[in-house]
N, C-alpha and C positions, 0 to 999 in steps of 0.2 A: 683528492682524489688518489690514492695512489696506483702508479704505473704497474698495470703486469705483466709488460712486456722487459724479460733480460736485454732483448736485441733485439733492433731497430735494425735496419739497411734502408737506406730511403735513397732510392735514384739513383740507382748504382747503376754506371757503366764502366764498360775496357775494351780498350781496341787494340787488336797487335796487328802492326804492319798496316792499316786499312781493315784489315776483317774485325766484326762489331762481335766481340765474342758475348760481351752482355747489353743490354739495351735499356737502363730506366729498370732497373728491380728492385724491385719492392719487397722487404721479406722479414717477417717479425715472429718471434718464436717467445714463448711463454715462461715465466719463470717457472721450471720443476717440472718440464713438461718432456717429455720424447717427441721432436719432431723429425718426420722425416720428409728428404727433399729425393724426388723423383724424375724424369726424365729421360730422352734419350743418350744415345753418347755423343758429345756435342749437344748438349741443351746447354751448356755452362757451370752445372752443381758445382763441378769442381773447381773452377776458375772462382767463383760464389766466394768459395771457402778460404780459397786462397790467400782474397781481397780480407777477408776478417782476417785470417790469424796474420796478416802481413808477410805475406810471402810477394804479393804485389805490393809496394808500399803506398803508403799516404802521398798522393800525385800524380800517383802513375794510373789512377779511375778518376772520376769523378761520382758526386754523391755522398754520401753520410754516412759512417757507423756510431748508432748508439747505444752502446753497453752500460747498464744498468744507471741511464737516463742522462749519461755525460757522452759526448761527442767525443771520436778516438782519432789518432792522427799515427795508427802502428805505420812506422818506416821500417820495423824490421819483426823477426819473429817471436825475439823474446820480451817486446812490447807488448805483445796478445798476452804472454805466458804468464808476465807480470800482474796484468790486469784478472787473470783468472781464466783463459782461455785455452784447450789446448787439442791439439790437431792431429787425430792418427790414421794414417796412408793406407790401402792397402800395399802399397811397397814397406815391410817395415822396418824403421829406423833404428833398429838395436844393431848391438856390436856380439858378433857371433861369438868371436872368441873368450870376452869376457864373462863373467858371472851377471847371475840372472841379478843379486843386489848391485852390483857394479853400476848395471843398467837401469838399472831403476832408481839412481842418484847420480847417473851423468851429465854433467852441468849445474848439481844442485848437490853437492857433497856436505854430508854431515861432517862440519868441522868442531875440534875441540884447538881455540885458540885459529895459529895458521896451519894446523894439521887435519889432517884429514879422520875423524873416529873410526876406525872401522868397525870396532865390537858395535856401539852405536846406532853403525850404517846397517849392521848385519838384522840388528833387532826392529831397527823400525822397518826394512825391507820384508821382516816377515809380520810387523802388522799390516803392512800394503798387502802381500799377499793372502793375509787371512780375509783382507775387505774383498777384493777379487775373486775370492774362494779357490783359490789356486794353491795344491797342496805338492809343495816340490820344497827341497833344498836349496834358501838361497844361496847357493856357494856352486849349484849345477850350473855349467854352463850352458849360454846361449842357443849354441848349435845341437845341443844335447837333445835342446826339446821341441814338439811336434808345432804344427803352425798353431793351431789352437791355443794354445799354453802359451805362447808366443806373444799374440796379441795380448792375453791376460796379462803381462808384463809391461805392454806399451801402456794399458790401462792403468798400471799399480804406477807405472813411472809418471802417468801424468795426475793421478789424485795425492799422489807427494808433494806435486805445486801446487798444492787446495785450490785444485779445477773448480770453477763454478759452471763455465759453461763445455761439456765434451763434445768433439766434432769426430764422428767415424765416418773415415772415406771407403765405401763396400766392405767393411767389414767382414761380414760373412764370405764373400767371394771365393776365398781359398779354406773353407772350412767345408767338415761335413758334416752333415744333419745334427749329430749330437752335441757337437763344439757350439754351433751354431745356437742350439735352443740354449745351453750354456751361457752363451755371450746375451741374449736378450733377457733372460733370468736375470744376470747383474745389473743389465742395463735396467732395468724394472727394479732393483734392489738402490740401486744409486737415485735414484726420480726419489725411494721412500727416506733418501737423506738430504732432497735438497738439488740433488744435482741435475741439471738441465742437462739433454743431450739431444744433437743435430746429428741424426743417419741420413747418409746417402745411400742407396740401397735400389740394386734393379729386382731386388726378389718380393714380387707384389704379396708371396701370403705373409711373407715376414713383415711388412709394413704395414699390410690390417692388423696382424696381431698385434704390436708393438703399439704405433703410433697414436697418439692423442690429435694430433695435428699433420696433415699432408701439403705440402708445397710444388706443385706440378710447374717447371721451367721447359721452355720449350724454344728452338733457335735464340737462347740468351734472353729470353722474356719468361716474367711472372704470369703465366696462365689464369691460375686458379688457387687459393687457400682451405683445405678442404675441413671440416671436423669429424672426428673417428664416427660419428655415427652417418656422416656422409659417404664414408668411402668403402668400394668396393672394387676389384679387381676392375669390370667393367668401366666402369667412372675413370678409376685410373687414366686406362688405354687409350677410353677416349680422347680425352685432356692429351696424353702424352704423342700423341699423332693425328691431332686434328687439323693437321694442315694437307692441304689439296697437292697432288703428287704435279710437280712442273712437266711442260710440257717439252723439256730435254732430252727425251732420249729416241736417238733414230730408231724406226722401224723397220723391221726384217720382212721381206716378202715372203721370201721363198725359206720355209724352215721344214731342214728335211735332213734326218738323224742319221746315223750309218751306225755300224760295229761297237760297241765298247772298248773305247780305249783304256781305260782304266777302270780295275774292281775292285772292291778292298772287300773281304767277309770278316766279319768277327774280329776286328782290328781292336787291341789295346796297347795303350803306351803309356808305361810307367817311369816316372821324372824321378831317378834314386834322391835325386839334391833334393827334392820338399815331401820324398818319402810317401807321394801316393800317385792313384792314376790320371793323367791327363786327359784321355782318352778310352773312353771305357766302350768296347764290344760293338765297335760304326760299323757297319752295313751300310755301302754306298756306291755310285758309279756312274761315271759320266762316257754319252759315248760322241760321236763322232758327227760334226756338226753342230755341237750343244752347248750352249752356256748355261750349266751347273752355279747358282745362285747356294751360299751358305751365308743364313743369317743367325744370331744371334748379338748376346751382349757380353760385356767385358767380363775375360775370364772363362767365358763360354768353352775353351777347349777348341776354337775355331781354327786360329795358327797353329797350335800345339799336334794338333790333325794333319795340316799344312807341311810343315816341319818332319815331321814321322813317315809321313810318304816320299815327301822328297829327298830321300838321301837319308834322313835320321841325323842329322848336325850335331843337334840338342844330347845326342848319346840314352835316348829314352830305350828302357828294356820293350821289344817290342814282342807281340805276337798278335797271329790271326795270319791271313792269306791275303798277297796281294798277287791280282794278275793284269799286266797290260799286254791289250792287245789280244786277249784271250788264254793267253802264257801266263803259268806261274811263275814270281820270280822276286827274288831278293835285291833289295836295293840297300846296300850298307852305306852310302858315302854321295855326295850329290853329284860327284862324278857320275858314281852308276847311274841316277835315277835322268843325267845332262844325255847319257849313252842311250837310256832306254826311251829319248823323247821326249822328258818332260823341265819342264822352267819355272822356278817359282821368283816372281816379282814380290818382294819383300814390304811389310807396312809400312818400316821403316829405313826407306829410301835413302835418308841422309847419316845414319849409322851403321847400316849394312848392304844398301841398297848398289852404294855410290861412291867413287872415289875423287871425295869432291874436290880436292886438291889437283887435279888433274882435268885433261881434256876431254873432250865430247867424244874424240876419237879413241881416246886410252880406254874408255869408259865401257864404250861399243864393243870393242874389240874383245878386253877379259876377260871373257868368258869362254871365248873362243880362239886363242892366240893360234891354233893350228889354222884357221880358216885365213889367216892375212901373212903367214910362215913361210918360207923356203930355206929346206937345208939345215932347221933350227933355229933362222934370222927370222926377224920383224921384219919383212917388207913394207918401207913406210908408206911407198906412195900405195900399195894398196891398200893399208889401214885407211889412207886419206878417202881412198876412193867408196870403200864400203862406207865410214859414214858419211860422207856428203849421199849418199844412195838413202841412207835412213835419215839423215837431215832432212831431205826434200820428199821421202815416201811419208814422211810423219810431221812434218810442220812445225819444226823445229827450231824456233826462231832465234837465232844465235848470229853475229856476222860473221863467223867460220869453226868449222870442226875446231879448230884451235882454239877455240873459246872455253876456260877452266869452267867446271859446272856448277862449282859453289857460286859462282854467281849468275847463275839463271834463276829464274822463278821457277814457283812450285810445280808448275804446270809441266814447265821445258824441263827440269830434273827428269821428270813422271817418263817423259817419252823417251830422255836419253836409257832411263833403265826400260824402258820396253822393249827400246830398240838392242841392248844389249843379250838380251835374251832370246830376241826371236834372230837373233846372227847365227845363234846357235842350231839354227832350223828345228826346234822343237812338233811333236804333232798335241802336247797338249800342255798348257799354258795356264796355272796358279797367277791369279792378282788377288795378293791380299793387300786390302784396300784400296784398290788402286786409283783413288780422287779424292785422299784424306787430305786435307790442307792447300786443295786447288780452286781458282773459281771457278763459275758455272760456264763461260768462256771454253775452257779449257775441260775440263770434265764434257762438254759437248765431244771433244775432237778426239779424247781417248774414247768414248762408247763407238764413235764413229769407226776409229780405229780396230775397235774390237769385232763392230761387225763384219768389217770389211775381212781380217782374221777368216772369221768364222765360214764369210764363204770361200774362203779358200782352201774350207777343209779343215784346218785348226780347232780344238778343244778348247773351252776353256771354263774354269772353275774361277767362282766370283766372291770372294770374302769381303764382304762389305757390312760396316753396321748402321748403312743410312736405308732404311726400310725402303721411300720411295727408288732409289737405286737400285736395290734386289730385284723391286716390282719391275720398273721400267725394262731391266734386261736382260730377265734369264727364262730362261725356255722349263725350269725347273726348279725347285729348290728346296735344302733340307734347312731343318732348326736345329740349333743345337741349345744344349743346357749344363752346364755340370759334368763337360764331357761326354756327354750321349747326344746320339740323333736323337729328339723329343718327335718330331712330324718331319714327312715328305710331301711336298702340294705340287701340283704341276700349276702353270704359272696362270690358269684361267678358273681354279679356287680359290689364288691366295689373294690374302688381302693384308692390311697394315694390322687389322687387332686380330686375326688369326695366329700369321708371326706372333707378334707380341703374347698372345698369351701362351702359344708351346715354350718361347724364348723363355716366361717364366715362372715356369713351372716348378 
């Protein structure tokens, strides 16, 4: 009997420094089908595809990859490409200052002898563009195309390498509705030509519209594979969020809320680089002594919203009204936001939040050097004193405040990042993915700190992809999708299924 599967991933397990990202995952894909891979942020979808494509080479994971009946041992991406596997990430891997035809055949040049045959390259590029139904001049620079057209160039690039299995990681996350529809229709056309596709997506309506089979991952494990006739939004959501909420969220007995410390009305942020709105007509508020959660999936606009109100460091074109403690204000820079009593703990503590080569005391004082300075000079004794106070109050586990931050655990780095922003004396603290990449014990400590800050009169906006976290810590929450607020829920009426339904509208 002929093997119906083009791909079988058998017992795949993958660890990162003690954290199990994938645990005995089994994943089978039929030849010539569109197979969707779904799950919450952190479920292991992208990790599984990076194992498949050779980003994580053979030997760094356990289990077998069987492609077209043969066990594979990819040691690099080029190995999987030669076999006929191509992966297209949400962050497109194109050269913006090169032409369409140069991008399509980058690394796969059409040659005449030892020289690149540019005329033939352009002719073949036109053939590929026709296949993906993209009507542009192949000499157009990539930077002059919209995101939807760039996505099609990526697919044309994959097709130029005789792809048999096309993997698309959140391909429509940054696309408008028309571009998304065009992309899905293209996948159907490629299916007719015998090309198999795996699509990772959070947009359940698209999944239902296009999938022949859907596999759900949760916490790095395979939960189920569903045939098209079994797939409904409710069934997918139930399998995606079907875990119990762990009892690690410290309770607050006294929930009393005061004045609104921040309000935004009709708030829109346009990103000139992307050429689209990343935040659309948002209305939002947070009161004194309140934790307001913002839930949503990757690309929903949560971080963009936070950055747009924290002094707009990305340079978005902003419209709408912002009030701090009832007074209309304009925050043109992060310094303006800090002066207005707003602090922002970034989701990327290593990239944006901390100076990893500096010590604890330098990191804690850096956002408020005036607080440890006299006559324009840093008072080193005062800097040590302040750092020791935060080390003690936040239980930062380190030999001393002279410890280099890059050598701390993720949880202790996060506490340093929190300490840094608390030292500026904010009334509103924005926490973007406050417990990403830290263990359960450290999470509980962060939650305890949050509750203590609330009891002292601070307000917190918490952005989180972890639904149990949002439900366990928030007093009220907003759900975002595609840059818009899709719903506002009191914590008493919220549950994981309601959130996921709003997040995938």
